[in-house]
C-alpha positions in Angstrom: 11.3 -94.4 -87.7 12.9 -97.1 -89.8 14.6 -94.8 -92.3 18.0 -93.7 -91.2 17.6 -90.2 -92.7 14.7 -87.8 -92.6 12.6 -87.4 -95.7 10.0 -84.7 -96.3 7.2 -86.9 -95.1 4.4 -86.5 -92.7 6.6 -87.7 -89.9 9.3 -85.1 -90.8 6.8 -82.4 -91.0 5.4 -83.4 -87.6 8.9 -83.4 -86.2 9.6 -79.9 -87.5 6.2 -78.6 -86.3 6.9 -79.9 -82.8 10.3 -78.2 -82.8 8.6 -74.9 -83.9 6.2 -75.3 -81.1 9.0 -76.1 -78.6 10.8 -73.0 -79.6 7.8 -70.9 -78.6 7.5 -72.7 -75.2 11.2 -73.1 -74.5 12.0 -71.5 -71.1 14.4 -68.6 -71.1 16.7 -70.4 -68.7 17.0 -73.5 -70.9 20.1 -73.7 -73.2 18.7 -73.1 -76.6 22.0 -74.1 -78.3 22.0 -77.5 -76.6 18.4 -78.0 -77.7 19.2 -77.1 -81.4 22.2 -79.4 -81.3 20.0 -82.3 -80.0 17.4 -81.8 -82.7 20.0 -81.7 -85.5 21.6 -84.8 -84.0 18.3 -86.6 -84.1 17.7 -85.5 -87.7 21.2 -86.6 -88.8 21.7 -89.9 -86.9 25.3 -91.1 -86.2 26.7 -87.6 -86.5 28.5 -85.3 -84.1 27.2 -81.7 -84.0 29.0 -78.6 -82.9 26.7 -75.6 -82.2 28.5 -72.3 -82.0 27.5 -68.8 -81.0 28.7 -65.8 -83.0 30.4 -63.1 -81.0 29.8 -60.0 -83.2 32.2 -57.7 -81.2 35.1 -60.1 -81.6 34.0 -61.5 -85.0 34.5 -65.1 -83.9 32.5 -68.3 -83.5 32.7 -70.1 -80.1 31.5 -73.6 -79.4 28.5 -73.6 -77.1 27.2 -77.2 -77.3 28.4 -80.6 -78.5 25.6 -83.1 -79.4 24.8 -86.1 -81.6 25.8 -89.7 -81.3 26.3 -90.5 -77.6 29.4 -92.6 -78.1 31.1 -90.0 -80.2 30.2 -87.3 -77.7 31.6 -89.4 -74.8 34.7 -90.2 -76.8 35.3 -86.5 -77.5 34.7 -85.5 -73.9 37.2 -88.2 -72.7 39.9 -86.7 -74.9 39.0 -83.0 -74.6 37.3 -81.1 -71.8 34.3 -78.8 -72.5 36.4 -75.8 -71.4 39.0 -76.7 -74.0 36.4 -76.8 -76.7 34.8 -73.6 -75.4 38.1 -71.8 -75.6 38.3 -72.5 -79.3 37.5 -69.2 -81.1 37.1 -69.6 -84.8 37.8 -66.3 -86.5 35.5 -65.2 -89.3 38.5 -64.2 -91.4 40.1 -67.7 -91.0 37.2 -69.4 -92.8 37.2 -70.0 -96.5 35.3 -67.6 -98.8 32.8 -70.4 -99.6 32.3 -71.1 -95.9 31.6 -67.4 -95.2 29.2 -67.3 -98.0 27.3 -70.3 -96.7 27.2 -68.9 -93.2 25.9 -65.6 -94.5 23.1 -67.1 -96.6 21.9 -70.1 -94.4 23.3 -72.5 -96.9 24.9 -75.9 -96.3 28.6 -75.9 -97.1 30.6 -79.1 -97.4 34.0 -78.3 -95.7 37.0 -79.3 -97.7 40.1 -79.8 -95.7 38.3 -81.7 -92.8 38.3 -80.6 -89.2 41.3 -78.4 -89.6 39.4 -76.1 -92.1 36.2 -76.3 -90.1 38.0 -74.9 -87.1 39.8 -72.2 -89.0 43.2 -73.7 -88.2 42.7 -73.3 -84.4 44.1 -76.8 -83.9 47.1 -78.4 -85.7 46.6 -80.6 -88.7 48.0 -83.6 -86.8 45.5 -83.1 -83.9 42.6 -82.6 -86.2 43.5 -85.8 -88.1 43.7 -87.7 -84.8 40.2 -86.5 -83.7 38.7 -87.4 -87.1 40.2 -90.9 -86.8 39.0 -91.2 -83.2 35.4 -90.2 -84.1 35.3 -92.0 -87.5 34.5 -88.7 -89.2 33.5 -88.6 -92.8 32.0 -85.5 -94.5 31.8 -82.3 -92.6 29.1 -79.7 -93.2 28.6 -76.2 -91.8 25.8 -73.7 -92.0 24.9 -70.4 -90.3 22.0 -69.3 -88.2 21.1 -66.0 -89.8 18.0 -63.8 -89.8 17.4 -60.2 -90.9 21.0 -59.7 -91.8 22.2 -60.8 -88.4 24.3 -64.0 -87.8 23.5 -65.6 -84.5 25.8 -68.7 -84.7 26.6 -71.8 -86.7 26.2 -75.5 -86.8 29.1 -77.9 -87.8 27.9 -81.4 -88.6 30.5 -84.3 -88.6 28.9 -87.2 -90.5 30.0 -90.8 -89.8 32.5 -92.1 -92.4 30.0 -94.5 -93.7 27.1 -92.0 -94.1 26.0 -89.3 -96.6 23.8 -86.3 -96.0 20.6 -87.3 -97.9 18.0 -84.7 -96.7 19.6 -81.2 -96.8 16.3 -79.5 -97.3 14.8 -80.8 -94.1 18.0 -79.9 -92.3 17.9 -76.3 -93.7 14.3 -76.0 -92.6 15.4 -76.8 -89.1 18.3 -74.3 -89.4 15.8 -71.6 -90.5 13.5 -72.4 -87.5 16.6 -72.2 -85.3 17.7 -68.9 -86.7 14.3 -67.4 -85.9 14.4 -68.9 -82.4 17.9 -67.5 -81.8 16.8 -64.1 -83.0 13.8 -64.1 -80.7 15.9 -65.4 -77.8 18.5 -62.7 -78.3 15.7 -60.1 -78.4 14.2 -61.6 -75.2 17.5 -61.5 -73.4 18.2 -58.0 -74.5 14.7 -57.0 -73.3 15.2 -58.8 -70.0 18.6 -57.1 -69.6 17.0 -53.7 -70.3 14.2 -54.4 -67.9 16.6 -55.5 -65.2 18.8 -52.5 -65.8 15.7 -50.2 -65.6 14.5 -52.0 -62.5 17.8 -51.7 -60.7 18.0 -48.0 -61.6 14.3 -47.6 -60.6 14.7 -49.3 -57.2 18.2 -48.2 -56.4 17.6 -44.5 -57.1 18.1 -42.1 -54.2 14.8 -40.4 -55.0 11.2 -41.5 -54.9 9.9 -42.4 -58.4 6.1 -42.6 -59.2 4.5 -43.7 -62.5 0.8 -43.0 -62.8 -1.9 -42.9 -65.5 -3.6 -39.8 -66.8 -7.1 -39.6 -68.3 -7.7 -37.7 -71.5 -8.6 -34.6 -69.5 -5.5 -34.8 -67.4 -7.0 -36.3 -64.2 -4.5 -38.4 -62.3 -5.2 -42.1 -62.0 -3.7 -44.7 -59.7 0.0 -45.3 -59.5 1.1 -48.0 -62.0 4.5 -48.4 -60.3 6.5 -46.9 -57.5 10.0 -47.6 -56.3 11.2 -48.7 -52.8 12.3 -45.2 -51.9 8.7 -44.0 -52.3 7.5 -46.6 -49.8 10.3 -45.7 -47.4 9.6 -42.0 -47.5 5.8 -42.2 -47.3 5.6 -45.2 -45.0 3.2 -47.1 -47.2 3.8 -50.6 -48.6 4.3 -51.1 -52.3 0.8 -52.7 -52.6 -0.8 -49.8 -50.7 0.7 -47.2 -53.0 -0.5 -49.1 -56.1 -4.0 -48.6 -54.9 -3.5 -44.8 -54.4 -3.2 -41.8 -56.6 -1.2 -38.5 -56.3 -4.2 -36.9 -54.7 -3.9 -39.4 -51.8 -0.3 -38.5 -50.9 -0.1 -34.8 -51.6 -1.1 -32.0 -49.3 -4.4 -30.7 -50.7 -3.0 -27.1 -51.2 0.1 -28.4 -52.9 -1.9 -30.9 -55.0 -4.0 -28.1 -56.5 -0.9 -26.1 -57.3 1.0 -29.0 -58.8 -2.1 -30.0 -60.9 -2.2 -26.4 -62.3 1.4 -26.7 -63.2 1.0 -30.2 -64.8 -1.9 -28.8 -66.9 0.4 -26.2 -68.3 3.2 -28.6 -69.3 1.0 -31.1 -71.2 3.6 -33.3 -73.1 6.7 -31.5 -71.7 8.8 -31.7 -68.6 8.5 -29.5 -65.6 10.2 -29.1 -62.2 8.3 -27.8 -59.2 8.1 -28.0 -55.4 5.2 -29.5 -53.5 4.5 -31.2 -50.2 3.7 -34.9 -49.7 1.8 -36.4 -46.8 3.3 -39.6 -45.2 1.1 -42.4 -43.7 1.7 -41.0 -40.2 0.7 -37.5 -41.2 4.2 -35.9 -41.6 4.5 -33.2 -44.3 7.5 -33.9 -46.6 8.7 -31.0 -48.8 9.9 -32.4 -52.2 11.1 -31.2 -55.5 9.4 -33.0 -58.3 10.6 -33.5 -61.9 7.6 -34.6 -64.0 7.5 -35.9 -67.6 4.2 -36.5 -69.2 4.3 -38.9 -72.2 2.2 -41.4 -74.2 3.0 -45.2 -74.2 0.9 -47.6 -76.2 -1.9 -45.0 -76.4 -1.9 -44.6 -72.6 -1.1 -41.2 -71.2 1.4 -41.5 -68.3 3.2 -39.3 -65.9 6.6 -40.2 -64.6 7.6 -38.1 -61.5 10.9 -38.2 -59.6 10.5 -36.7 -56.1 13.5 -35.6 -54.1 13.1 -35.0 -50.4 14.3 -31.4 -49.8 13.5 -31.3 -46.0 17.2 -30.6 -45.2 17.4 -28.0 -47.9 14.3 -26.3 -46.7 15.8 -26.2 -43.2 19.0 -24.7 -44.5 17.1 -22.2 -46.6 15.0 -21.2 -43.5 18.2 -20.8 -41.5 19.8 -18.7 -44.2 16.7 -16.6 -44.5 16.7 -16.0 -40.7 20.4 -15.2 -40.8 19.9 -12.8 -43.7 17.1 -11.1 -41.9 19.2 -10.7 -38.8 22.1 -9.3 -40.9 19.8 -7.0 -42.7 18.4 -5.7 -39.4 22.0 -5.2 -38.2 23.0 -3.5 -41.4 20.0 -1.2 -41.2 20.9 -0.3 -37.6 24.5 0.4 -38.7 23.3 2.7 -41.5 21.0 4.4 -39.0 23.7 4.9 -36.4 26.2 6.2 -39.0 23.6 8.6 -40.3 22.9 9.8 -36.8 26.6 10.2 -36.0 27.2 12.2 -39.2 24.2 14.4 -38.4 25.6 14.9 -34.9 28.9 16.0 -36.5 27.0 18.3 -38.8 25.1 19.8 -35.9 28.3 20.3 -33.9 29.8 22.1 -36.8 26.7 24.2 -37.0 26.9 25.1 -33.3 30.6 25.8 -33.5 30.1 28.1 -36.5 27.9 30.4 -34.5 31.0 31.5 -32.6 32.9 32.3 -35.7 33.0 35.8 -37.2 35.5 35.2 -39.9 33.6 34.7 -43.2 36.2 32.5 -44.8 36.4 30.2 -41.7 32.6 30.2 -41.5 32.4 29.0 -45.1 34.8 26.2 -44.4 32.6 25.0 -41.5 29.5 25.2 -43.6 31.2 23.2 -46.4 32.2 20.6 -43.9 28.7 20.5 -42.5 27.2 20.0 -46.0 29.7 17.2 -46.7 28.7 15.4 -43.5 25.0 15.9 -44.4 25.5 14.5 -48.0 27.0 11.3 -46.6 24.4 11.1 -43.9 21.7 11.3 -46.6 23.2 8.3 -48.3 23.0 6.2 -45.1 19.5 7.5 -44.5 18.4 6.3 -48.0 20.1 2.9 -47.4 18.3 2.6 -44.0 15.0 3.2 -45.7 15.7 1.2 -48.9 14.7 -2.4 -49.6 18.2 -2.8 -51.0 21.0 -2.2 -48.5 23.8 -1.8 -50.9 22.4 0.3 -53.7 20.7 3.7 -53.9 18.4 5.4 -56.4 20.7 8.2 -57.6 17.7 10.3 -58.9 15.9 10.3 -55.6 19.2 11.1 -53.8 20.0 14.1 -56.0 16.5 15.6 -55.7 16.7 15.4 -51.9 20.3 16.7 -51.7 19.5 19.7 -54.0 16.4 20.6 -51.9 18.6 20.5 -48.7 21.3 22.7 -50.2 18.8 25.3 -51.5 17.4 25.5 -48.0 20.9 25.7 -46.4 22.1 28.5 -48.7 18.7 30.2 -48.5 18.4 30.4 -52.3 14.9 31.3 -53.5 13.8 29.0 -56.3 12.0 31.8 -58.0 15.4 33.5 -58.4 17.4 30.4 -59.3 15.5 27.8 -61.3 16.5 24.2 -60.7 16.0 21.7 -63.5 16.5 17.9 -63.4 16.9 15.2 -66.0 17.5 12.2 -63.8 17.1 8.5 -64.6 16.1 6.1 -61.9 19.4 4.2 -61.6 20.5 2.1 -58.6 24.1 2.8 -57.7 26.3 0.7 -55.4 27.1 2.3 -52.1 30.9 2.1 -52.9 30.3 4.4 -55.9 27.5 6.4 -54.3 29.5 7.9 -51.4 32.2 9.6 -53.7 29.5 10.4 -56.3 27.3 12.0 -53.6 30.1 14.2 -52.4 30.9 15.2 -56.1 27.3 16.3 -56.6 27.4 18.1 -53.2 30.6 20.0 -54.1 29.5 21.0 -57.7 26.0 22.1 -56.6 27.3 23.9 -53.6 29.8 25.7 -55.8 27.0 26.8 -58.1 24.9 28.1 -55.2 27.8 30.0 -53.6 29.5 31.5 -56.6 27.4 31.4 -59.8 24.8 34.0 -58.9 26.3 36.8 -56.8 24.4 40.0 -55.9 21.0 38.3 -56.1 21.5 37.5 -59.7 18.9 35.2 -61.1 19.7 32.1 -63.3 19.3 28.5 -63.9 20.9 25.2 -62.7 20.6 22.0 -64.7 21.5 18.6 -63.2 21.3 15.5 -65.4 22.2 11.9 -64.8 21.9 9.3 -67.6 23.3 5.8 -68.1 23.2 2.6 -70.1 24.9 -0.7 -69.5 26.6 0.6 -66.4 28.1 3.6 -68.3 27.0 6.8 -66.7 27.2 10.5 -67.2 26.6 13.2 -64.5 26.2 16.8 -65.7 26.0 19.9 -63.4 25.6 23.2 -65.3 24.6 26.8 -64.6 24.3 30.0 -66.6 25.9 32.1 -63.9 29.1 34.3 -64.0 31.4 31.4 -64.8 34.9 30.5 -63.7 37.7 33.0 -63.9 39.5 32.5 -67.3 42.9 31.8 -65.7 41.6 29.2 -63.3 43.0 25.6 -63.8 40.2 23.5 -62.2 42.5 20.5 -62.2 45.1 22.2 -60.1 43.4 24.6 -57.8 43.8 25.5 -54.1 40.0 25.2 -53.7 39.3 22.3 -51.4 35.9 21.7 -53.1 37.4 21.3 -56.6 40.3 19.3 -55.3 37.8 16.9 -53.7 35.9 16.6 -57.0 39.1 15.7 -58.9 40.2 13.2 -56.2 36.7 11.6 -56.0 36.4 11.4 -59.8 39.7 9.5 -60.0 38.4 7.3 -57.2 35.4 6.1 -59.4 37.7 5.9 -62.5 35.8 8.7 -64.1 36.7 11.4 -66.6 35.8 15.1 -65.9 35.3 17.8 -68.5 34.6 21.6 -68.0 32.9 23.8 -70.5 32.6 27.6 -69.9 30.2 28.7 -72.6 27.5 30.9 -71.1 28.2 29.8 -67.6 29.8 26.6 -66.3 29.2 23.0 -67.1 30.9 20.0 -65.4 30.5 16.6 -67.1 31.7 13.5 -65.4 31.6 10.1 -67.2 32.3 6.8 -65.5 31.6 3.1 -65.6 30.5 1.5 -62.3 33.0 -0.9 -60.9 32.1 -4.5 -60.0 32.3 -4.9 -56.3 32.8 -8.3 -54.6 31.2 -8.7 -51.2 32.6 -11.3 -48.8 
């Protein structure tokens, strides 16, 4: 063109249209700041153009490209390196109010104070004056690249001393085009960075990741994407897996189960275990975390599969070990029960040679205590839980045995129960069983003399590990002067000692017979 400055002519419009098209086609790797500087330099001939980026976190402008008149660019580079210029950070706060307004509104601002003001005082006045004289600088203009309330950078134009800016409207049109291009480039780079971050996370994850489509009725389609771990675990190439679906890699039984679970979760997350089949036929147990969601009207399922082969091996080893220990513990309970029954039988045999009634009663009491403890181990041996016993079942069996031992006819002494099915720890159960044995034996031996008829009530209730045991009879009662807490009776002394052992409280009522009530809270036992 013959004109030195651009006018709003068909040529100018064609130039700007070409720039708009170039911005759309500009490769991401090409320096957009350099391109903008070149085009501004072509529009304002004889000028020198600084294109700066705006670093929002530091609130500074930093020179990214120097363009314009080749001689001036060369002269500047001979006196200052590009690194030197790039290190110049012009603070937003160092600019004049009018300059900040122009940058914020995409206006052209004529800088008063020359290069020193344009650079926000980053260079000395003397050095700025020397550069202006070297470049033959006249008027200086600055404007900002802003779009949607976001500043992306600025352009500073140093006109030749002999020139004036005659076409600001054309220049501002180019600035606006550049603002949109910088906005799009920033968004593209952010998207690429996000995609790259996702891809690194996707491919560097320790677990296999599968993304596949779902039809409207929930049928699994082919995989849309899989990571490298999925290929490594299953032995298929990336391309092979993209031509497959979950049905192709899951054991059929596991697939049907996982599909039923997926049908239940719909749009939510779920974690479940299944079995994958590798290319060579190996079964791989995995734990899958699945999230079903909608993206661009497509229903997708994202699944993260963790190989739990080693965990399954350990679980199986633990299971076998527990079964062995359970078998051993059952055998121990069985042997302890047998040994206690042997002791009871020996006491029974020995008692046949005793004629003294008092001594005979001592032998019988000892025999009953051994039997009450043997009953606990027998219940543990037969129970599915090797550390806890159903107290209701235990009391029913113990009472039946004691009635038989003391030859008490149940039509003479009525026995009533109010027992809750509560599981009690063996460490509490052994002293508690002996307490029940002593109190019930005491009723059977002393409450109903001379074939007196009567009634015995045994109750056990509890809530939130607070329990109450009651053994009552309507027999002759205790002697009035008997202190049950300080007695020579071995049975009552045992009851007091064992009640203290379980941190319980015992109360005696003697209204129409005898009633013992023991309240306690079960202790927390730690097994190592």
